[in-house]
N, C-alpha and C positions, 0 to 999 in steps of 0.2 A: 841933282836933287831928286826926291821921291815925292810923288803926288799920289794920294789915296783917294779913290772914288768909292763912294758909299752908296749902295743901292737902296732905294726906297721900296718897300714892299707894296708897291702899286698893284691895286686889285686883289690884294691878299695872297700874293705868291712871289717866291723868289725865282729868278731866271739865271742860271749859271752861278758863279761864286758871289757871295754878298758884298765882297770887297775886291777891288782891282787896284794894284799899286803899279804905278808907272815911273819908271826912271827916265828923266828928260831935263835938258838944260833950262826949260821955262814952263810955265803953266800953259801957255798956248801950245807949245810943242807936246806937252803931256795930253791935253784934250785932242789934239790931231791924232797922236798914236792910239789913244783909248778908242777913238772912232774907227780906226783901222782894224781894232779887234772886236768890233761890234757894239761898242757902247754909243748910246744915242741920247741926245739931250733936249729932244722935242717930242717925246712920246705922247704927251696930251694932244698936241697940235696935229700929229699923225694919226691920232685915235688908236694908238697902241696901247697906252697906259689909261688908267682910270682918271676921269676927270676930277673927281671928288679927292682922290689920293695924291694926285700930282704926278709930276714926271718920275720915271724910275731912277734916272741918273741926273746929276747936275754937274756942270763944268767946274774945274778946280780954278782957284785964283793964285796969283804969285805968292802971296803971303802963307799959303798953305803948304809950301814945300818943305820938306825936312832932310837932314843930312843922312839918315838911315830909314829903312822902311818901317812905317809904324802905322797902328790903327787906333784912332783916339789917343794918341801920345804913348801907346804901348808898343815896345819893340819886341816883345815876346809874342810872336805871331802864332804860335803853336795852337792856340785855342780858337782861332778864327777860320773862317771859310773864305779863301782868298786866293788870288792868282797875282803873280808878280811878273811884270814885263821889263826887263832890263836891255 
């Protein structure tokens, strides 16, 4: 399955690619892989992200997995700023 992490524009700026797609057997594995690549899920708590904008990244859930890489259901990824980790 593929899980897509969408970056929140916390503090008015993007850091790295706007989307990260991870191939994994489960959402929990995808979250772990994403963290190994530098994605974090508690930026407000760590005072990295803007408190009013919220965390830059959110964990994915099991029902968000797709059979192929997609961004908002779109499998034509050419127009997106993303990284794919398989």
